[in-house]
C-alpha positions as CSV (number, residue, x, y, z in Angstrom):
1,M,59.7,-17.0,3.0
2,I,56.3,-18.4,2.2
3,R,56.8,-18.1,-1.5
4,A,60.3,-19.6,-1.2
5,V,59.1,-22.8,0.4
6,A,55.8,-23.2,-1.5
7,P,54.0,-25.5,-1.8
8,K,55.2,-26.6,1.7
9,P,53.1,-25.1,4.5
10,V,54.5,-22.4,6.8
11,N,53.6,-22.5,10.5
12,V,54.0,-19.4,12.8
13,L,54.4,-19.4,16.5
14,V,52.8,-16.2,17.9
15,A,54.0,-15.2,21.3
16,K,53.4,-11.5,21.4
17,P,50.7,-9.0,20.2
18,G,50.9,-7.5,16.7
19,F,49.6,-10.2,14.5
20,T,46.0,-11.2,13.5
21,V,44.7,-14.5,12.2
22,A,43.4,-12.8,9.1
23,G,46.7,-11.1,8.5
24,L,48.7,-14.3,8.8
25,A,46.3,-16.2,6.6
26,A,46.5,-13.5,4.0
27,L,50.3,-14.0,3.9
28,G,49.7,-17.7,3.3
29,V,50.4,-19.1,6.8
30,R,48.7,-22.5,7.1
31,R,49.0,-23.1,10.9
32,I,49.2,-20.7,13.9
33,S,50.5,-21.9,17.2
34,V,50.5,-20.0,20.4
35,G,52.8,-22.1,22.5
36,G,52.7,-21.1,26.2
37,A,51.2,-17.7,25.5
38,L,47.7,-18.6,26.7
39,A,49.2,-20.0,30.0
40,R,51.3,-16.9,30.4
41,T,48.3,-14.7,29.8
42,A,46.4,-16.6,32.5
43,W,49.3,-16.3,34.9
44,G,49.4,-12.6,34.2
45,G,45.8,-12.2,35.2
46,F,46.5,-14.3,38.4
47,M,49.5,-12.1,39.3
48,A,47.6,-8.9,38.7
49,A,44.7,-10.0,40.9
50,A,47.1,-11.2,43.6
51,K,49.1,-8.0,43.6
52,E,45.8,-6.0,43.8
53,I,44.7,-7.9,46.9
54,A,48.1,-7.6,48.6
55,A,48.6,-3.9,47.8
56,Q,45.1,-2.5,47.9
57,G,43.0,-5.1,49.7
58,T,40.5,-5.0,46.8
59,F,39.2,-7.6,44.4
60,E,38.3,-5.6,41.3
61,N,40.4,-7.9,39.0
62,F,37.9,-10.6,39.7
63,A,35.5,-8.8,37.4
64,R,37.6,-10.1,34.5
65,A,37.3,-13.8,35.5
66,A,35.5,-16.3,33.4
67,N,32.2,-17.4,34.8
68,G,31.4,-21.0,35.7
69,A,28.8,-21.5,33.0
70,D,31.3,-20.4,30.2
71,L,34.0,-22.6,31.6
72,N,31.6,-25.6,31.8
73,A,30.5,-25.0,28.2
74,L,34.1,-24.8,27.1
75,M,35.0,-28.0,28.8
76,S,31.9,-29.8,27.5
77,D,32.8,-28.8,24.0
78,A,36.4,-30.0,24.5
79,E,35.3,-33.4,25.6
80,R,33.1,-33.9,22.5
81,P,34.8,-36.1,19.8
82,R,35.5,-34.4,16.6
């Protein structure tokens, strides 16, 4: 498909595992979108932690949480004009 539409760019929406940025770039993909996949990933983590608390009364999933310093750095970078 990429060759068929060249020189027009091909964009790919990645919603499931199985692809890599390098692999798509090697195919000639010019733009990769993830749609709502990052939000669904975050909700998956939320649901796993909530189920653990309800079922086991433990908080082990919290070990996977982002720390405040990393989140602050991310938000600071996002606010910087490019």
